[in-house]
C-alpha positions in Angstrom: 117.4 143.1 123.2 115.8 143.1 120.0 116.4 140.4 117.6 116.3 142.9 114.7 118.0 146.2 113.6 115.4 149.0 113.1 116.9 148.6 109.2 116.4 145.1 109.4 112.7 145.6 110.4 112.1 147.8 107.7 113.7 145.6 105.1 112.0 142.5 106.0 108.6 144.9 106.0 109.4 146.2 102.5 109.0 142.3 101.6 105.8 142.1 103.0 102.2 143.8 102.0 99.0 144.1 103.0 97.8 146.6 99.6 94.6 145.4 98.3 95.7 146.3 95.0 99.3 145.1 94.8 98.0 141.5 96.6 95.3 141.4 93.8 97.6 142.0 90.8 100.5 139.7 92.3 97.3 136.8 93.0 96.6 137.0 89.3 100.1 137.4 87.9 100.7 133.8 90.3 97.8 132.2 88.9 98.9 132.0 85.6 100.9 129.0 84.6 103.6 131.2 82.8 105.9 134.0 83.9 105.1 136.6 81.8 106.7 140.3 80.6 107.2 143.0 78.6 110.6 143.7 76.9 111.7 145.9 74.3 111.4 144.7 70.9 115.2 144.9 70.1 115.7 142.9 73.3 113.4 139.9 72.3 116.2 137.5 70.9 118.0 137.7 73.9 114.9 136.5 76.1 114.2 133.3 73.4 117.6 131.8 73.7 117.0 132.1 77.5 113.5 130.0 76.7 110.9 132.4 76.7 108.6 132.8 73.8 106.3 135.6 72.1 102.5 135.4 72.7 99.6 137.6 72.0 99.8 141.3 70.3 102.7 143.0 69.9 102.6 146.3 71.7 104.1 149.5 70.1 107.2 149.7 71.9 107.0 146.2 73.9 106.8 142.2 73.1 104.8 140.2 75.5 107.1 137.2 76.5 106.0 134.1 78.4 108.3 131.2 80.2 106.6 128.3 81.8 107.0 128.1 85.4 109.6 125.9 87.0 107.7 123.1 89.2 108.9 125.0 92.2 107.8 128.5 90.8 104.9 126.9 90.2 103.9 125.0 93.7 105.6 128.2 95.5 102.7 130.0 93.4 99.6 127.8 94.3 100.5 127.6 97.8 100.7 131.7 97.9 97.4 131.9 95.9 95.6 129.2 98.1 96.2 131.5 101.5 94.9 134.2 99.6 92.1 132.6 98.9 92.1 131.3 102.2 91.7 135.3 103.6 95.2 135.8 104.2 95.9 139.4 103.4 99.2 140.3 104.3 101.4 138.1 102.3 105.5 138.2 100.8 105.7 140.0 98.0 109.3 138.7 97.4 110.0 135.4 96.2 113.3 136.3 98.2 112.8 136.4 101.9 115.1 135.4 104.1 113.8 135.3 107.4 116.7 135.4 110.6 116.5 132.9 113.5 119.3 134.7 114.9 121.7 137.1 115.5 124.3 135.8 113.0 124.2 136.7 109.5 124.2 133.3 108.5 121.3 132.1 110.9 118.5 132.9 108.6 116.3 130.7 106.4 114.8 131.4 102.8 110.8 131.4 103.6 108.8 129.9 100.1 105.7 131.8 101.8 105.1 134.2 104.6 100.5 134.9 105.3 99.4 136.9 107.8 95.8 136.9 109.3 94.3 138.6 112.6 96.6 136.8 115.2 97.8 134.1 113.0 101.0 134.1 111.4 102.2 130.9 108.9 105.9 130.5 107.8 105.8 127.8 105.1 108.4 125.8 103.0 107.9 124.3 99.9 109.7 121.3 98.4 108.4 119.5 95.5 109.1 117.5 92.2 108.3 117.5 88.9 107.4 114.2 89.1 105.9 111.6 92.0 108.9 110.2 93.5 110.2 108.9 97.1 111.2 111.8 99.4 114.5 111.9 100.5 115.5 112.6 104.2 115.2 116.0 106.0 116.6 114.5 109.0 119.5 117.3 109.1 116.5 120.0 108.4 114.0 119.0 111.2 116.2 117.8 114.0 117.4 122.0 113.7 113.6 122.7 113.4 112.8 123.5 116.6 115.7 125.7 117.5 115.1 127.8 114.0 111.2 128.4 114.9 112.1 129.7 118.7 114.0 132.3 116.8 111.4 132.9 114.1 108.9 133.5 116.9 110.7 136.1 118.3 111.8 137.8 115.0 108.1 137.4 114.2 106.8 139.5 117.3 109.4 142.3 116.5 107.8 142.3 113.0 103.9 141.7 114.0 103.7 142.8 117.7 102.8 140.7 121.0 100.5 137.7 121.0 100.8 136.2 117.6 99.7 132.6 116.9 102.8 130.8 115.0 102.7 127.8 112.6 105.4 126.4 110.3 103.9 124.4 107.7 106.1 122.0 105.7 104.4 121.6 102.3 105.1 119.0 99.8 104.3 117.9 96.2 104.6 114.9 94.1 107.3 113.6 97.0 105.7 110.4 98.8 106.4 111.1 102.5 104.2 108.9 105.0 102.6 110.6 107.2 104.2 107.9 109.7 107.9 108.6 108.6 110.3 109.1 111.0 110.8 113.2 109.6 107.0 113.8 110.0 107.3 112.7 113.1 110.1 114.9 114.5 108.1 117.9 112.2 105.3 117.3 114.5 107.0 117.0 117.7 108.3 120.4 116.8 104.9 121.8 115.9 104.8 122.0 112.7 102.4 120.7 110.2 102.8 118.2 107.1 101.1 119.7 104.2 100.8 117.2 101.3 99.1 116.9 97.9 96.1 115.7 99.8 96.2 118.4 102.3 96.2 120.8 99.1 93.9 119.3 96.9 91.8 119.3 100.6 92.1 123.3 101.2 90.9 123.9 97.5 87.9 121.9 98.3 86.9 123.6 101.3 88.0 127.1 99.5 85.3 125.7 96.6 82.6 124.5 98.9 82.7 127.1 102.0 83.8 130.2 100.4 85.0 133.1 102.7 84.5 130.6 105.3 87.0 128.3 104.5 89.7 129.6 106.7 87.4 128.2 109.8 88.1 124.8 108.8 91.8 125.5 107.8 92.6 127.2 111.0 91.2 124.3 112.9 93.1 121.5 110.9 96.6 123.4 111.5 96.2 124.6 115.2 93.8 121.4 116.1 93.8 121.3 119.7 95.6 124.4 120.4 93.9 127.1 122.8 92.6 130.4 120.6 93.0 131.7 124.3 93.4 130.8 127.7 89.8 131.9 128.9 87.0 129.3 129.0 83.3 129.8 127.2 80.8 129.5 130.0 77.1 129.0 128.8 73.9 128.2 130.7 73.4 124.9 130.0 70.9 121.1 130.8 73.5 118.0 131.3 71.3 114.9 130.5 72.0 111.0 130.4 70.8 109.3 126.8 71.8 105.7 127.4 75.2 105.7 128.7 75.9 108.7 127.3 76.1 112.3 128.7 75.0 115.4 126.8 74.5 118.9 127.3 72.3 121.4 125.6 72.9 124.9 125.5 72.7 127.9 123.0 75.8 129.5 121.5 77.1 132.4 118.9 77.8 131.2 115.6 80.7 132.7 115.8 82.2 131.3 118.5 80.9 127.4 117.4 83.0 128.4 114.2 85.9 128.9 115.8 85.5 125.8 117.7 83.7 123.8 115.4 85.4 121.0 112.8 84.3 119.1 109.8 85.3 115.4 110.1 85.3 115.6 106.1 85.8 111.7 104.6 88.7 113.1 102.8 92.6 111.5 102.6 94.0 114.5 104.2 91.9 113.9 107.4 93.2 110.4 107.3 94.5 110.7 110.8 91.5 111.3 112.1 90.0 108.0 110.7 87.3 107.4 110.8 85.9 110.0 109.4 82.6 110.8 107.5 81.2 113.9 106.7 80.4 115.3 102.8 81.8 118.5 101.9 79.0 121.2 101.8 76.7 122.0 99.0 78.3 125.6 98.0 74.4 126.6 96.2 73.0 125.4 99.7 75.1 127.7 101.5 74.6 130.7 99.5 70.7 130.0 100.1 70.9 129.3 103.8 73.4 132.5 104.2 70.6 134.5 102.2 67.6 133.0 104.7 69.4 133.9 107.4 69.9 137.2 106.3 66.7 138.0 105.7 65.5 137.0 109.5 65.2 133.1 108.9 65.9 130.8 111.7 66.5 127.3 112.0 64.2 125.6 115.4 66.6 122.6 115.2 69.5 121.6 117.1 73.0 121.3 115.8 74.8 118.3 116.6 78.6 118.2 118.0 80.9 115.8 119.9 83.8 117.5 122.0 86.8 116.0 121.7 88.4 116.4 124.8 92.1 117.3 125.3 94.4 116.2 128.5 94.5 120.5 129.5 91.1 121.0 127.4 88.7 119.2 129.5 84.5 120.5 129.5 83.5 121.7 133.0 79.7 121.5 134.1 79.1 123.2 137.2 75.5 121.9 138.2 73.0 123.3 140.1 70.8 121.6 142.2 68.5 118.8 140.4 64.7 119.0 140.5 62.8 116.0 141.9 60.9 115.9 138.8 63.6 115.1 136.4 67.0 113.1 136.3 68.9 116.2 133.9 69.9 119.2 135.8 70.7 122.8 134.8 74.0 124.5 135.1 77.1 126.3 133.9 79.0 124.8 131.0 82.8 125.8 130.8 84.3 125.0 127.1 88.0 125.3 126.5 88.5 128.0 123.9 90.4 126.2 121.8 90.5 125.2 117.6 88.6 122.1 116.5 87.3 120.7 120.1 83.9 120.5 118.5 83.5 118.3 116.0 80.2 119.0 113.9 78.2 115.8 113.7 75.1 117.3 111.9 73.8 121.3 110.9 77.2 122.6 109.4 75.7 124.1 106.6 73.5 125.6 109.6 76.8 126.9 111.2 78.7 127.8 107.9 75.6 129.8 106.9 76.3 132.2 109.7 80.1 132.8 108.2 79.4 135.8 106.4 76.2 137.2 108.1 75.6 139.8 110.4 74.1 138.0 112.8 77.0 135.8 113.6 77.7 137.4 116.9 74.0 138.5 117.8 72.3 135.4 117.0 72.4 132.4 119.5 71.7 128.4 117.9 70.7 125.7 119.6 73.2 122.9 120.5 72.9 119.5 121.5 77.0 117.9 122.9 78.4 115.0 123.6 82.0 114.3 124.7 84.5 111.7 123.9 82.4 110.0 121.3 84.4 107.4 119.6 85.2 108.6 115.8 82.8 105.2 114.8 80.0 106.1 117.5 79.8 109.7 115.5 80.0 107.7 112.1 77.0 106.0 113.3 75.2 108.6 114.6 75.6 110.8 111.1 74.5 107.6 109.4 71.2 107.6 111.4 70.3 111.1 111.1 71.2 111.0 107.5 69.4 107.8 106.3 66.1 109.6 105.6 67.6 113.0 104.0 70.1 113.5 101.0 71.3 109.8 99.9 75.0 109.1 101.0 76.5 108.9 97.6 77.9 105.4 96.3 81.5 106.5 96.5 81.3 107.7 100.3 79.2 104.7 101.4 81.5 102.3 99.7 84.3 104.2 101.5 82.5 104.5 105.0 81.9 100.7 104.9 85.4 100.3 106.5 84.2 101.8 109.3 80.4 100.1 109.8 80.9 97.2 109.4 85.3 96.0 110.1 83.7 94.5 113.4 80.6 92.9 112.3 79.2 89.8 113.2 78.3 89.1 109.7 81.3 87.5 107.5 79.9 89.2 104.2 79.8 92.5 105.9 83.2 92.2 107.1 84.1 91.8 103.7 82.6 94.8 102.8 84.8 96.7 105.1 87.4 94.7 103.8 87.1 95.9 100.1 86.6 99.3 101.4 89.6 99.2 103.2 91.8 97.9 100.4 90.8 100.5 98.1 91.0 103.3 100.9 94.7 101.9 100.9 95.2 101.5 97.5 94.2 105.5 96.8 95.5 106.8 99.7 99.0 105.8 100.3 101.3 108.2 98.9 104.1 105.4 98.2 101.7 103.2 95.6 101.2 103.8 91.9 97.5 104.5 92.7 98.0 107.2 94.9 95.3 110.2 94.5 93.6 108.3 91.6 90.5 106.3 93.3 87.5 109.1 94.1 87.4 108.2 98.3 84.7 109.9 100.2 84.9 113.3 99.4 88.0 113.3 97.1 87.2 113.2 93.4 89.9 111.0 91.5 90.3 110.0 87.9 89.1 106.3 89.1 85.8 105.5 90.4 85.6 103.3 93.8 82.9 101.3 92.6 84.8 99.1 89.8 87.6 98.6 92.8 84.5 97.1 94.7 82.6 95.0 92.1 85.8 93.7 90.8 87.4 92.7 94.6 83.9 91.2 95.0 84.4 89.1 92.0 87.7 88.7 91.5 88.4 85.3 93.5 91.2 87.6 95.9 88.5 87.4 98.6 86.2 84.4 99.6 82.5 85.1 99.2 80.3 85.3 102.3 76.3 84.6 103.0 75.3 85.9 106.3 77.9 84.3 109.0 79.6 82.1 106.3 81.6 81.8 103.9 80.6 79.8 100.4 83.0 76.8 99.6 83.0 78.5 96.5 87.1 79.5 95.9 87.3 80.2 99.7 90.5 77.6 99.5 92.1 80.0 96.7 91.9 83.2 98.0 94.2 85.5 99.9 91.9 85.3 102.8 92.2 82.5 105.8 88.2 81.3 106.3 89.9 79.0 108.8 91.5 82.1 111.2 89.3 82.6 113.6 91.0 86.1 114.6 88.7 87.9 112.1 90.5 91.2 112.8 94.2 89.8 112.7 92.8 87.8 109.1 91.6 90.9 107.6 94.4 92.7 108.3 96.7 90.3 107.0 94.7 89.7 103.9 94.2 93.4 103.6 98.2 93.6 103.2 98.5 90.7 100.7 95.7 91.8 98.0 97.3 95.8 98.2 100.5 94.7 97.8 99.6 92.3 94.9 97.6 94.9 93.1 100.1 97.6 94.1 102.7 95.6 92.2 100.7 95.2 89.4 99.9 98.4 89.1 103.4 99.2 88.5 104.2 97.0 86.3 101.9 98.6 84.2 103.4 101.8 84.8 106.7 100.5 84.1 106.0 98.5 80.7 103.3 100.9 79.5 105.5 104.2 80.3 106.1 104.9 76.6 102.5 104.5 75.8 100.6 106.3 78.5 97.4 106.6 76.6 97.2 102.8 76.4 97.7 102.9 80.2 95.1 105.4 80.8 92.7 103.6 78.2 93.0 100.3 79.3 94.4 99.8 82.8 94.3 103.0 84.8 90.2 103.7 83.9 86.9 102.7 85.1 86.3 99.9 82.5 89.7 98.8 82.6 89.9 98.6 86.4 87.4 96.0 86.2 89.0 93.6 84.0 92.7 94.1 85.1 91.7 93.4 88.7 89.6 90.1 87.8 92.2 89.3 85.3 94.8 89.5 88.3 92.3 87.5 90.9 91.7 85.0 87.5 95.3 84.3 86.8 96.3 83.9 90.5 93.3 81.7 91.0 94.6 79.3 88.1 98.3 79.7 89.5 96.5 77.8 92.6 95.0 75.2 91.1 98.2 74.0 88.9 100.9 74.9 91.7 99.5 75.1 95.2 100.9 78.9 96.6 100.8 79.0 100.8 99.4 82.1 102.3 103.0 82.5 103.7 104.7 82.9 101.1 106.3 86.6 100.3 104.7 89.0 98.6 107.2 89.3 95.7 107.1 85.5 95.5 103.2 86.1 95.2 103.5 88.2 92.1 106.4 86.2 90.8 103.5 83.9 89.9 101.4 86.2 88.3 103.9 88.6 86.5 104.0 86.7 83.5 100.8 86.6 82.7 100.2 90.2 82.7 103.9 91.0 81.2 101.9 88.9 78.4 99.3 91.3 78.8 100.9 94.4 78.3 102.9 93.3 75.4 99.7 92.6 73.6 97.7 96.2 74.2 101.0 98.0 73.0 100.2 96.3 69.7 96.3 96.0 70.2 94.9 95.4 66.8 93.5 98.8 65.9 89.8 97.3 65.1 89.6 95.6 68.4 91.1 98.8 70.4 88.1 100.6 69.0 85.7 97.9 69.8 86.8 98.3 73.1 86.8 101.8 73.4 83.4 102.0 72.2 81.4 99.6 74.2 79.3 101.2 76.8 76.8 100.2 79.7 76.8 97.2 82.2 78.3 94.8 79.6 81.3 96.7 79.0 83.4 95.3 82.5 83.1 91.8 81.4 84.0 92.0 77.4 87.4 93.9 78.5 87.8 91.0 80.9 87.1 88.3 78.4 89.4 90.3 75.7 92.4 90.4 78.4 91.8 86.3 79.3 91.7 85.5 75.4 95.1 87.4 75.4 96.7 85.1 78.0 95.1 82.4 76.7 96.7 82.2 73.1 99.6 83.2 75.1 99.3 80.2 77.7 97.3 77.9 76.1 96.5 76.0 80.1 95.1 79.0 80.9 91.6 78.5 80.1 88.7 79.7 82.7 85.4 78.0 82.0 84.0 81.3 81.5 86.7 82.3 78.8 85.6 79.3 76.6 81.6 79.8 77.3 82.4 83.5 75.7 84.8 81.9 72.9 81.5 80.1 71.7 79.2 83.5 72.0 82.1 84.7 69.5 81.7 82.0 67.5 80.0 83.1 64.3 79.4 80.2 62.2 78.1 78.8 65.7 75.8 82.4 65.7 74.4 81.6 62.3 73.4 78.4 62.9 71.6 79.6 66.4 69.5 82.3 64.3 68.6 80.1 61.6 67.0 77.8 64.1 65.7 80.9 66.0 64.2 82.2 63.1 62.6 79.4 61.7 61.1 78.5 65.1 59.5 81.8 65.9 58.1 80.7 61.7 56.3 77.6 62.7 54.9 79.3 65.8 53.2 82.0 63.7 52.4 79.6 61.1 50.4 76.9 63.5 48.8 79.6 65.5 47.0 81.5 63.1 46.2 78.4 61.4 44.5 76.8 64.7 42.9 79.9 65.3 40.7 79.7 62.1 39.9 76.4 62.1 38.7 76.8 65.7 37.1 80.0 65.4 36.6 80.6 61.4 35.9 84.3 60.8 35.5 85.4 64.4 39.4 84.1 65.1 40.2 88.0 65.1 37.8 89.1 67.4 39.0 86.2 69.6 42.1 87.4 70.6 41.1 90.9 69.6 43.0 92.8 72.9 46.4 91.5 71.4 44.9 92.6 67.9 44.7 96.1 69.3 48.3 95.9 70.4 49.9 94.7 67.6 47.8 97.6 65.4 49.5 100.2 67.8 52.8 98.8 67.2 52.6 98.7 64.0 51.4 102.3 63.5 54.2 103.3 65.9 56.6 101.6 63.3 55.0 103.5 60.3 55.4 106.4 61.8 59.2 106.0 62.8 59.8 105.0 59.3 58.1 108.2 58.0 60.2 109.9 60.5 63.7 108.4 59.2 63.1 109.1 55.6 62.5 104.8 54.8 59.6 104.0 52.5 56.0 104.3 53.8 54.6 100.9 53.4 51.5 99.7 55.4 52.2 97.2 57.8 50.5 94.2 58.2 49.0 94.1 62.2 50.1 89.9 61.9 53.3 91.1 61.5 53.8 92.6 65.1 53.2 89.5 67.3 55.6 89.2 70.1 56.5 86.0 71.8 54.3 86.7 75.1 51.4 87.1 72.5 51.9 83.7 70.8 52.6 82.1 74.5 49.4 83.7 75.9 47.2 82.1 72.5 48.8 79.1 73.4 48.0 78.8 76.8 44.6 80.5 76.7 43.5 77.5 73.9 45.6 75.1 74.9 43.3 71.5 74.3 40.6 74.1 72.0 39.5 72.0 69.1 37.0 73.1 66.4 34.0 71.3 66.3 33.9 69.3 64.3 37.4 68.2 64.3 39.0 67.7 60.9 41.1 64.5 60.8 45.0 64.8 62.0 44.0 68.0 64.1 46.2 68.7 66.4 45.7 70.8 69.4 48.4 73.4 70.6 49.3 70.9 73.5 49.8 68.4 70.8 52.4 71.1 68.8 54.1 72.4 71.9 54.1 70.0 74.8 58.2 69.9 74.9 60.0 68.3 77.0 63.4 69.9 77.7 64.8 67.1 79.7 63.2 67.9 83.1 60.1 65.5 82.3 56.8 67.4 82.8 52.9 67.0 84.4 51.1 70.5 84.4 50.6 72.7 81.4 53.4 75.3 83.1 55.8 72.2 82.6 55.5 71.4 79.3 55.8 75.2 78.2 59.0 75.7 79.9 60.8 75.7 76.8 59.0 78.8 75.6 60.7 81.0 78.6 64.1 79.5 77.7 63.3 79.9 74.1 61.9 83.7 75.0 65.0 84.6 77.5 68.1 83.1 74.0 65.8 85.4 71.6 67.8 88.6 72.5 71.1 86.6 72.0 70.3 85.9 68.6 68.2 88.1 67.0 70.8 91.4 67.4 73.2 89.9 64.8 75.6 93.1 64.8 76.6 93.1 68.2 79.8 91.3 69.5 79.3 91.0 72.8 75.7 88.7 72.9 75.5 86.0 71.5 74.6 82.2 71.9 77.1 79.3 73.5 77.1 75.9 72.4 74.5 74.7 74.7 72.4 76.8 74.3 72.4 76.2 70.2 71.8 72.6 71.0 68.9 73.8 73.1 67.2 75.5 70.1 68.4 72.7 67.9 66.0 70.5 70.0 63.1 72.5 70.1 63.4 72.6 66.1 63.6 69.2 65.7 60.7 68.4 68.4 58.1 70.8 66.2 59.6 69.8 62.9 58.6 66.2 63.5 55.2 67.0 63.9 
């Protein structure tokens, strides 16, 4: 007996449409952020009181009004549009679609999105929140889900005919619901699919990169492991052995490989498949490949795949007799016709290039197939294949380090893996404050992975390592127990400690800066702020460890409580930051920006807690001391004047009128510099003044002259004449024997010049020790 009456079937079908024009108009409407309608002019006030607003130009008899969509309406519309973009061309056109699952009138369920394409029917329920929050319990709903879906299947069969493949999708937005939770486990046990924020972003990326071909990867993701049909695909093949691995070589139509294939993209949406490794397709490259195929082009190299066998989906190879000339053998390979059974390791552009081609069912492409490779083995193969091709992006490389080096023999490699794992946990955990904010693998976000990797490397939260040994520096103060020889266990423990500490710190930032979101986004949750903030956390934790022993076994809450007062002081200061300092910090760019921010953060804390005074902060403060900088500039300028005066004087005494010819190569370079400077002055509208070439000496020129004529004297030498050796052999406390030893001071002086020469920079300068060095050199020269 049918579940629905003829009238009910007509009613439900009336709430669906497959008309291209109708769906196109609805798509345009749903893509907008507002509900829109045109009303008679005399009804405008009525609608304005209900939250509508006028927009655009008034029509002759109507006024155009709009109203922002609620977060729930917006989410449902976004999912509807995503299904449309994926190629589903029969969809609900009514928000009030109630689908029966039993014969009683009460046995109905509101369906937010119903999408049909070919033999696939998706029933999608949407749950959302306007702001990120912990999800409520769905226990009651999911416990009854299995029975409800059985009823829905009978209704779907009556509406669309037999043989349809139905999938229930539970879609969420801004609800923190872990895939490992009991609720999600109940959903998946009923055959449902969990579609969270990660999945939504990933599908959008697929649509952008794969265009019309995106539905292949989407269906593979949603129906992974389910049979397309029960008939196996049979192809002639050759079986061979490579090392300990069995592989098969055969040819297959792209249309079949598109349905069977799946790409392990490195995105949060594929977290259950970790380790994953693939990059998303490059749209322009995909389009070019498609055109190349349509024009008769072909690819002679093989696509490389891995058959991911399931319990009831085994690859079978029926062999012919083996030739006496080869270890390989020919035969027939029987492949289960199932979604996502073939993971594409190399060649995804070639496979997807056929997706819109007229040749996708008539051409065949060569395939090399392994079976049951571990994901880590697939990753190694992918890296080996791609190391000499397009470079793997820095973000993807950082993300992959977890899987590449987790079990490495070298300690420094394991620390790379641990940093990678920490970053992935911070950005991938839906319950954490940084969820979705860090670029991971192919997922793009506000924050880059590199500042996290750099700060974790230098923060002291992890120990430093070289080769297979940890260095003594700070090892006993880190959150990793270097004495624990069970590396796997300790890496997991250290990861948990650090992720918890950082999450607590960012949660405090969110709470204290909630009323000043611009301060939060500028100074904490930003690429520049990331390095400074995480490094500061490491710095104050190290300080606390030095002043009061902290066991690695204390609770996460106790550990955070040790540094909470410092972070509170930082956030209070940032809320009231001096405008000049704020503009200065935000205006710093380049490699020195991260360190400059960290020192300013440390200085803020030092003013509040005088006992917090790390050595590098003292050095930084000296470099900000303007009296010290002025003294250094005066000493450096005086030394340079002395160099020029004595060098030119000695050259003239030694070579007379030929002194310029003696240094002709240096003179040519100086003339060129003078000419360039005159040109710059002219183009910048400055007064054109002839620049003497002797004003263009550089320190490297002085050193060359001194070295070339080290002991040279005029003949006869006037009384009291001093050679360059007499002038410039200066002991800087290291003693000397050779000429190079005697000129070591010059190299040090040259390296300091940029620090005292750039008077306008607040982030470069000399420390006390460096000024003392300049004073020592100046005194030695003055004594002559």
